[in-house]
MIKE-252106 format. One line per field, with one value per residue: residue in one letter; x, y, z of N, C-alpha, C in turn. Coordinates in steps of 0.1 Angstrom, whole numbers, padded with zeros to 4 digits. Layout:
res: [A;...];
n.c1: [X;...];
n.c2: [Y;...];
n.c3: [Z;...];
ca.c1: [X;...];
ca.c2: [Y;...];
ca.c3: [Z;...];
c.c1: [X;...];
c.c2: [Y;...];
c.c3: [Z;...];
END
This chain:
res: [M;L;R;I;G;A;T;Q;R;Y;V;D;P;L;A;A;G;I;N;D;L;Q;E;M;S;K;T;H;E;A;I;S;K;A;K;T;Q;T;W;H;R;I;L;T;H;Y;L;P;L;Y;F;P;E;I;E;R;F;A;G;N;S;R;S;D;W;F;L;A;L;L;E;R;F;P;T;P;A;S;M;T;V;L;G;Q;E;T;F;S;R;E;A;W;D;L;V;G;R;K;V;S;K;A;R;L;I;N;D;I;Y;E;T;A;C;A;S;V;A;L;P;V;D;E;D;S;V;S;I;A;M;F;R;M;V;I;T;Q;A;R;S;L;I;R;Q;R;D;E;I;E;R;T;A;H;A;M;L;A;E;N;R;D;Y;Q;L;L;R;M;I;P;G;I;G;P;I;N;A;L;T;I;L;A;E;A;G;D;L;R;R;F;S;H;H;R;Q;F;L;K;F;C;G;L;D;L;A;T;R;Q;S;G;T;F;R;G;R;T;M;L;S;K;Y;G;N;A;R;L;R;R;T;F;W;M;A;A;Q;V;A;A;R;Q;R;N;N;S;F;R;D;K;L;G;R;Y;T;A;G;H;A;D;D;A;D;R;R;R;K;A;M;T;A;L;T;A;K;M;A;R;V;A;H;A;V;I;K;T;G;T;E;Y;R;P;F;L;E;R;S;D;A;R;W;K;D;P;S;L;Q;V;P];
n.c1: [1205;1210;1233;1252;1253;1236;1217;1195;1193;1165;1150;1133;1109;1097;1114;1137;1131;1121;1096;1077;1089;1089;1061;1055;1070;1060;1033;1037;1046;1024;1005;1018;1018;0990;0985;1000;0987;0962;0970;0979;0955;0941;0957;0956;0930;0909;0918;0925;0899;0883;0900;0924;0946;0957;0975;1002;1009;1011;1034;1050;1039;1037;1026;1005;0992;0984;0964;0946;0938;0926;0905;0889;0885;0875;0870;0876;0856;0847;0866;0868;0842;0843;0858;0889;0902;0887;0890;0918;0921;0907;0922;0946;0955;0953;0973;0997;1031;1048;1072;1068;1040;1017;1020;1019;0993;0979;0987;0975;0948;0946;0951;0928;0909;0914;0909;0901;0884;0858;0824;0812;0790;0797;0784;0777;0774;0796;0817;0815;0824;0850;0860;0858;0878;0900;0899;0905;0932;0945;0941;0956;0981;0984;0984;1007;1027;1024;1032;1059;1068;1064;1081;1106;1107;1108;1132;1152;1172;1186;1215;1223;1204;1211;1237;1231;1216;1236;1247;1248;1218;1202;1174;1150;1129;1141;1161;1146;1133;1156;1165;1142;1138;1162;1171;1194;1223;1248;1248;1256;1285;1302;1302;1294;1276;1255;1249;1240;1217;1202;1198;1216;1238;1259;1250;1251;1232;1230;1230;1239;1259;1253;1258;1246;1241;1259;1244;1225;1213;1188;1174;1170;1159;1134;1124;1145;1164;1152;1151;1178;1184;1168;1180;1206;1200;1192;1216;1234;1226;1233;1260;1295;1301;1311;1295;1284;1308;1318;1298;1304;1329;1323;1306;1321;1329;1308;1283;1258;1250;1226;1224;1249;1248;1227;1239;1259;1244;1234;1258;1263;1241;1248;1271;1260;1247;1268;1282;1263;1262;1289;1292;1275;1283;1310;1306;1313;1312;1300;1323;1332;1348;1366;1377;1395;1428;1436;1421;1395;1382;1391;1400;1389;1401;1427;1438;1461;1461];
n.c2: [1254;1229;1222;1240;1234;1246;1236;1222;1198;1177;1167;1140;1140;1117;1096;1105;1103;1123;1133;1131;1148;1172;1177;1179;1202;1222;1222;1229;1255;1268;1265;1279;1305;1310;1309;1331;1352;1350;1355;1381;1393;1391;1406;1432;1438;1425;1426;1454;1464;1448;1441;1458;1462;1438;1429;1432;1409;1390;1378;1357;1343;1316;1312;1294;1293;1319;1323;1304;1314;1338;1326;1315;1338;1363;1390;1419;1421;1395;1385;1401;1398;1374;1378;1381;1358;1336;1339;1336;1309;1296;1303;1293;1267;1273;1291;1277;1264;1286;1310;1325;1324;1330;1358;1367;1361;1377;1402;1402;1402;1426;1443;1439;1450;1477;1482;1497;1487;1480;1480;1452;1424;1392;1370;1380;1383;1394;1387;1360;1357;1365;1345;1324;1330;1328;1301;1290;1299;1285;1259;1259;1263;1238;1221;1229;1222;1195;1187;1195;1177;1153;1156;1157;1132;1116;1123;1121;1101;1106;1113;1136;1154;1156;1167;1192;1203;1210;1233;1267;1285;1269;1252;1226;1229;1245;1228;1207;1221;1227;1201;1192;1209;1211;1185;1158;1172;1165;1162;1186;1195;1216;1244;1267;1260;1252;1276;1290;1275;1282;1309;1327;1336;1360;1384;1404;1428;1436;1452;1456;1484;1491;1486;1473;1473;1450;1423;1401;1373;1360;1341;1315;1289;1302;1296;1282;1302;1321;1305;1302;1328;1334;1317;1327;1352;1343;1330;1352;1365;1348;1336;1332;1320;1316;1331;1353;1365;1371;1390;1410;1418;1428;1450;1466;1497;1508;1509;1522;1521;1511;1501;1489;1469;1453;1443;1429;1409;1396;1385;1368;1351;1338;1325;1308;1290;1279;1266;1247;1232;1222;1207;1186;1175;1167;1153;1160;1175;1207;1232;1259;1290;1279;1288;1308;1319;1324;1307;1304;1282;1251;1217;1199;1175;1178;1197;1207;1197];
n.c3: [1187;1198;1184;1193;1219;1238;1258;1283;1308;1314;1344;1355;1380;1392;1383;1394;1420;1436;1437;1458;1476;1463;1462;1489;1496;1480;1488;1515;1511;1500;1521;1540;1530;1529;1557;1566;1553;1566;1592;1591;1584;1608;1625;1613;1609;1625;1653;1657;1658;1677;1699;1704;1721;1728;1710;1716;1729;1710;1698;1675;1643;1647;1672;1685;1709;1715;1695;1704;1728;1720;1705;1725;1741;1726;1729;1751;1770;1773;1789;1812;1823;1837;1859;1876;1889;1880;1852;1851;1858;1838;1816;1820;1810;1783;1776;1777;1779;1795;1807;1838;1838;1853;1858;1831;1824;1842;1833;1808;1815;1829;1808;1793;1809;1806;1780;1748;1730;1705;1717;1714;1714;1725;1714;1689;1652;1640;1658;1656;1630;1634;1651;1633;1614;1631;1638;1612;1609;1630;1621;1597;1608;1622;1600;1586;1605;1606;1580;1582;1602;1588;1567;1579;1592;1569;1557;1576;1577;1554;1538;1524;1533;1560;1558;1546;1568;1585;1577;1586;1590;1574;1578;1585;1565;1546;1538;1528;1506;1490;1482;1470;1448;1435;1432;1428;1437;1428;1401;1390;1377;1384;1407;1395;1375;1391;1404;1382;1376;1397;1392;1402;1389;1373;1348;1319;1303;1270;1238;1206;1205;1230;1264;1293;1329;1349;1366;1387;1369;1373;1360;1367;1389;1409;1434;1446;1447;1464;1487;1494;1498;1521;1539;1540;1553;1578;1587;1588;1610;1630;1652;1650;1624;1590;1572;1586;1592;1567;1559;1577;1568;1543;1548;1564;1579;1565;1576;1575;1549;1529;1503;1500;1519;1509;1485;1497;1510;1488;1478;1500;1497;1472;1481;1500;1483;1470;1491;1498;1475;1476;1500;1496;1472;1478;1500;1526;1559;1569;1575;1594;1585;1568;1545;1551;1558;1583;1599;1623;1632;1646;1646;1672;1680;1673;1689;1714;1747];
ca.c1: [1209;1216;1246;1262;1253;1228;1206;1193;1188;1153;1150;1119;1108;1094;1126;1148;1127;1119;1082;1071;1096;1083;1047;1055;1076;1050;1021;1041;1047;1010;0999;1025;1013;0977;0986;1005;0976;0952;0976;0979;0941;0938;0965;0953;0915;0900;0923;0922;0884;0877;0909;0936;0958;0963;0985;1016;1012;1009;1046;1051;1028;1037;1021;0992;0985;0977;0951;0937;0933;0916;0893;0881;0882;0878;0868;0879;0844;0846;0876;0864;0830;0845;0866;0903;0905;0880;0897;0932;0919;0903;0932;0959;0959;0954;0985;1008;1043;1054;1079;1060;1027;1007;1022;1014;0978;0974;0989;0964;0935;0946;0950;0914;0902;0917;0908;0892;0878;0844;0816;0805;0786;0805;0776;0773;0778;0810;0826;0815;0834;0864;0864;0860;0892;0910;0899;0912;0946;0950;0941;0968;0993;0985;0988;1021;1035;1023;1041;1073;1071;1065;1094;1118;1107;1112;1146;1161;1183;1191;1228;1223;1196;1220;1248;1225;1212;1247;1250;1241;1207;1194;1166;1143;1121;1150;1168;1136;1132;1168;1165;1130;1139;1175;1173;1208;1233;1260;1247;1262;1299;1308;1293;1289;1264;1244;1245;1232;1205;1194;1196;1225;1249;1259;1247;1251;1223;1236;1224;1247;1270;1248;1261;1240;1248;1261;1236;1220;1204;1175;1167;1170;1148;1131;1122;1159;1170;1145;1155;1192;1184;1163;1190;1217;1195;1193;1230;1240;1222;1239;1273;1306;1301;1318;1286;1284;1321;1319;1290;1311;1340;1317;1300;1330;1330;1296;1271;1245;1248;1217;1227;1261;1243;1219;1248;1266;1235;1234;1270;1261;1232;1256;1280;1252;1244;1281;1285;1254;1267;1301;1291;1268;1292;1321;1302;1320;1304;1303;1333;1332;1360;1376;1384;1404;1441;1437;1409;1392;1378;1401;1395;1392;1410;1441;1443;1470;1455];
ca.c2: [1253;1216;1222;1248;1228;1254;1228;1219;1184;1176;1157;1135;1139;1103;1088;1109;1100;1135;1138;1133;1160;1184;1179;1184;1215;1232;1223;1237;1269;1273;1266;1290;1318;1312;1312;1345;1361;1350;1361;1396;1398;1392;1417;1445;1441;1421;1430;1468;1466;1441;1439;1463;1462;1424;1426;1432;1396;1381;1371;1354;1336;1302;1313;1289;1296;1332;1321;1296;1323;1346;1318;1314;1351;1372;1404;1422;1418;1380;1382;1408;1394;1363;1381;1378;1345;1327;1340;1330;1295;1290;1306;1287;1256;1278;1299;1268;1264;1299;1314;1335;1323;1338;1372;1370;1360;1389;1413;1402;1406;1441;1450;1438;1459;1491;1482;1507;1480;1483;1472;1442;1413;1380;1362;1386;1377;1399;1379;1347;1357;1366;1332;1316;1333;1322;1286;1288;1301;1274;1247;1261;1260;1224;1214;1232;1215;1181;1186;1196;1164;1142;1158;1154;1117;1110;1127;1120;1092;1110;1119;1150;1162;1158;1177;1206;1209;1214;1247;1278;1291;1259;1244;1214;1232;1250;1216;1201;1228;1225;1187;1190;1218;1208;1170;1154;1183;1160;1163;1198;1192;1228;1252;1278;1254;1252;1290;1294;1269;1290;1323;1335;1339;1374;1386;1418;1430;1444;1452;1465;1491;1494;1476;1476;1469;1436;1420;1387;1370;1357;1332;1301;1285;1313;1290;1279;1315;1326;1297;1305;1342;1334;1310;1337;1361;1337;1328;1364;1369;1339;1339;1323;1313;1324;1340;1365;1371;1377;1402;1420;1423;1436;1462;1473;1511;1513;1503;1529;1520;1500;1494;1480;1457;1445;1436;1419;1398;1389;1377;1357;1341;1329;1317;1297;1280;1272;1257;1236;1223;1216;1197;1174;1169;1161;1144;1165;1183;1221;1237;1274;1297;1270;1295;1318;1314;1325;1301;1304;1268;1241;1204;1197;1164;1182;1207;1202;1201];
ca.c3: [1201;1200;1178;1201;1232;1247;1262;1297;1310;1322;1354;1358;1395;1395;1380;1404;1434;1444;1435;1471;1482;1456;1466;1503;1496;1474;1497;1526;1507;1498;1534;1548;1524;1534;1571;1567;1549;1577;1604;1588;1585;1622;1631;1607;1608;1636;1665;1659;1661;1688;1710;1699;1731;1730;1699;1721;1734;1699;1694;1660;1636;1652;1685;1685;1722;1714;1688;1712;1738;1713;1701;1737;1747;1715;1733;1765;1779;1775;1800;1824;1828;1845;1871;1874;1893;1870;1839;1852;1859;1824;1806;1824;1800;1769;1774;1774;1788;1795;1819;1845;1832;1861;1855;1818;1824;1849;1824;1797;1822;1832;1795;1789;1818;1802;1766;1742;1719;1703;1727;1706;1721;1722;1705;1676;1640;1638;1666;1650;1618;1640;1655;1621;1609;1641;1636;1600;1612;1638;1612;1588;1616;1624;1587;1583;1614;1602;1568;1587;1609;1578;1559;1588;1593;1556;1553;1587;1574;1541;1541;1518;1542;1572;1554;1545;1581;1593;1573;1593;1583;1566;1586;1578;1553;1536;1532;1519;1493;1481;1477;1461;1436;1427;1431;1432;1434;1422;1387;1386;1379;1390;1414;1386;1369;1401;1405;1370;1377;1407;1388;1410;1381;1368;1334;1314;1292;1260;1225;1197;1212;1243;1274;1305;1341;1353;1377;1387;1358;1378;1350;1372;1398;1418;1448;1452;1449;1476;1498;1498;1504;1535;1547;1543;1563;1592;1590;1590;1624;1640;1656;1648;1612;1579;1566;1594;1591;1554;1559;1584;1559;1532;1553;1574;1576;1557;1584;1572;1535;1527;1491;1501;1526;1499;1477;1506;1513;1476;1478;1509;1491;1463;1489;1506;1473;1467;1502;1498;1465;1479;1510;1490;1461;1484;1511;1538;1567;1568;1585;1594;1583;1561;1533;1556;1562;1598;1603;1637;1636;1646;1649;1687;1682;1671;1699;1725;1760];
c.c1: [1215;1230;1256;1262;1245;1216;1206;1187;1176;1154;1136;1118;1105;1107;1137;1144;1124;1105;1075;1076;1090;1069;1047;1060;1066;1038;1025;1041;1033;1003;1005;1020;0999;0976;0991;0995;0965;0957;0976;0965;0937;0945;0960;0938;0908;0905;0922;0908;0880;0886;0922;0948;0964;0974;0999;1019;1013;1022;1047;1039;1027;1031;1007;0984;0978;0964;0941;0930;0922;0903;0883;0876;0885;0877;0873;0868;0843;0856;0871;0851;0831;0851;0880;0907;0899;0887;0911;0931;0916;0914;0945;0964;0960;0967;0997;1019;1050;1061;1070;1046;1017;1008;1017;0999;0972;0976;0978;0951;0935;0945;0935;0906;0903;0915;0898;0885;0863;0835;0807;0802;0794;0797;0771;0779;0793;0820;0827;0824;0848;0869;0866;0874;0902;0911;0907;0927;0952;0950;0953;0981;0995;0989;1002;1030;1035;1032;1056;1077;1073;1078;1106;1119;1112;1127;1156;1174;1190;1204;1229;1216;1204;1231;1242;1221;1224;1252;1242;1230;1198;1187;1159;1136;1130;1157;1159;1134;1143;1168;1153;1132;1152;1178;1187;1218;1246;1260;1253;1277;1307;1298;1287;1276;1252;1240;1236;1218;1196;1192;1205;1238;1248;1257;1247;1242;1229;1230;1232;1258;1266;1252;1255;1248;1249;1253;1232;1211;1190;1167;1165;1158;1146;1130;1136;1165;1165;1150;1169;1192;1179;1173;1202;1212;1196;1208;1237;1237;1228;1254;1283;1304;1307;1308;1285;1297;1323;1310;1297;1322;1334;1312;1309;1332;1318;1284;1258;1242;1239;1220;1239;1257;1235;1228;1256;1257;1233;1246;1269;1251;1239;1265;1272;1250;1257;1284;1276;1258;1279;1300;1284;1277;1304;1318;1308;1311;1309;1313;1334;1346;1371;1384;1394;1417;1443;1424;1407;1389;1390;1395;1399;1401;1424;1447;1451;1463;1464];
c.c2: [1239;1215;1229;1243;1236;1246;1226;1206;1184;1165;1153;1133;1124;1095;1092;1106;1112;1141;1140;1146;1172;1187;1185;1199;1225;1233;1231;1252;1275;1275;1278;1304;1321;1316;1326;1355;1362;1357;1377;1401;1400;1404;1431;1448;1438;1427;1445;1472;1461;1439;1445;1462;1448;1421;1425;1418;1386;1373;1369;1346;1321;1301;1307;1292;1309;1331;1313;1305;1332;1339;1317;1328;1361;1387;1407;1419;1404;1376;1388;1403;1382;1366;1375;1363;1334;1327;1333;1315;1289;1293;1299;1276;1262;1285;1290;1270;1277;1302;1326;1336;1331;1353;1376;1370;1373;1401;1414;1406;1421;1449;1450;1448;1474;1492;1493;1500;1483;1474;1463;1430;1401;1370;1368;1380;1381;1391;1365;1346;1358;1352;1322;1317;1327;1307;1282;1289;1290;1261;1248;1258;1245;1216;1217;1223;1200;1178;1186;1183;1153;1143;1154;1138;1110;1112;1125;1112;1096;1118;1134;1159;1166;1168;1191;1212;1214;1228;1257;1284;1282;1250;1232;1218;1238;1238;1208;1207;1226;1211;1185;1198;1214;1193;1167;1165;1178;1160;1176;1196;1204;1237;1263;1273;1255;1267;1295;1288;1276;1304;1332;1338;1354;1374;1401;1419;1440;1442;1461;1471;1494;1483;1481;1472;1454;1433;1406;1385;1367;1348;1318;1299;1295;1308;1287;1292;1322;1318;1300;1319;1342;1327;1319;1347;1356;1335;1341;1369;1360;1343;1328;1314;1322;1333;1353;1372;1378;1390;1413;1426;1432;1449;1470;1488;1517;1508;1509;1528;1509;1493;1485;1467;1448;1437;1426;1407;1390;1380;1366;1346;1332;1320;1305;1286;1272;1262;1245;1226;1216;1205;1185;1167;1161;1152;1148;1174;1198;1225;1252;1279;1289;1278;1305;1312;1314;1319;1300;1290;1259;1228;1201;1185;1167;1192;1201;1207;1209];
c.c3: [1205;1195;1186;1215;1242;1250;1277;1299;1318;1332;1358;1373;1399;1394;1390;1418;1443;1443;1448;1478;1476;1461;1480;1503;1491;1482;1509;1523;1506;1511;1542;1543;1529;1549;1573;1564;1560;1589;1602;1589;1599;1628;1626;1607;1621;1650;1667;1663;1675;1700;1706;1708;1732;1720;1705;1727;1722;1696;1679;1656;1640;1666;1685;1698;1722;1706;1696;1722;1732;1709;1713;1742;1736;1718;1747;1774;1782;1786;1813;1831;1838;1858;1869;1878;1884;1857;1840;1852;1845;1814;1808;1814;1786;1766;1771;1783;1786;1808;1825;1839;1839;1858;1841;1817;1831;1840;1813;1803;1824;1819;1790;1797;1812;1787;1761;1730;1717;1712;1719;1715;1716;1713;1692;1664;1637;1645;1661;1638;1623;1644;1644;1615;1618;1639;1623;1602;1620;1630;1603;1596;1619;1611;1584;1592;1611;1590;1573;1594;1599;1570;1567;1589;1581;1553;1564;1585;1561;1544;1535;1527;1554;1569;1553;1558;1589;1589;1580;1584;1575;1576;1579;1565;1542;1529;1523;1506;1484;1475;1467;1448;1428;1425;1436;1428;1427;1407;1381;1388;1385;1396;1405;1379;1378;1403;1394;1371;1387;1403;1396;1402;1376;1353;1331;1302;1282;1246;1216;1205;1226;1252;1287;1317;1343;1366;1377;1375;1362;1368;1355;1380;1409;1432;1454;1456;1462;1488;1503;1503;1518;1544;1550;1553;1577;1596;1594;1604;1634;1643;1652;1636;1601;1572;1573;1592;1577;1553;1566;1576;1548;1536;1563;1570;1568;1563;1580;1557;1532;1514;1492;1509;1517;1490;1485;1508;1500;1474;1488;1504;1481;1471;1496;1496;1470;1478;1501;1487;1469;1489;1505;1480;1467;1495;1524;1546;1566;1579;1584;1592;1576;1551;1538;1561;1577;1604;1618;1641;1635;1651;1664;1689;1680;1680;1710;1738;1769];
END
């Protein structure tokens, strides 16, 4: 392997200065997985038993106000026993900054009045276990938010981080993961080397006269591959960027073809990796529609008033 050059260079995280980034990225992933598991446990076990109707107010897993409300009022009876005015007064600070907060609180109270939840006492052991799980979920949310604040504070002045954040779909955590897992992207002289490092290169399985299908090798860094996939999903839902435009060209006339859309999203994932490598290697900011001859993006400074 040494003679034919089939080697891979090892990057020491301490020597490369990315050890702290790797620890933050991996800890964030572990906490996020634990938070998701706890959130699903609340939605699929505790709420169907003790307050099934309130799930429509849940929102997303970052809704700490919803968990705070459940921690204080875990059952419909704990709300209705207070009366509407008293409940509205106590829940006002828990709900947080919401548009039409009074209407939301009234809707929650009316939902509690018509609930078909199990008639369990608030001071029972089962409700104590419910509150324990809610406390765990809120603690995981605080830990995740603290890691995100620390990562942003550490990388705010990092030029590579700033360039990655300009790419549609790449937020603070995705940028952190890319820098933590790939290190300095300039060490890849060509984007194909970086795609291979991510496992986004094409490979054909063959043996003797048998030749299989050509597909992604998936031999590279799985966390990088997943990060670019998630970033491509977000970018495809945004407006006015080349990723959404490319998805439209791939799926034009085949809107109901799930297999074609999956292949298109794979192509977008590889494009996301190429763009990330290009902006860091060249030190230039992301420019939408740069690859098209009829580019929609134009430098405002060059436009004639």
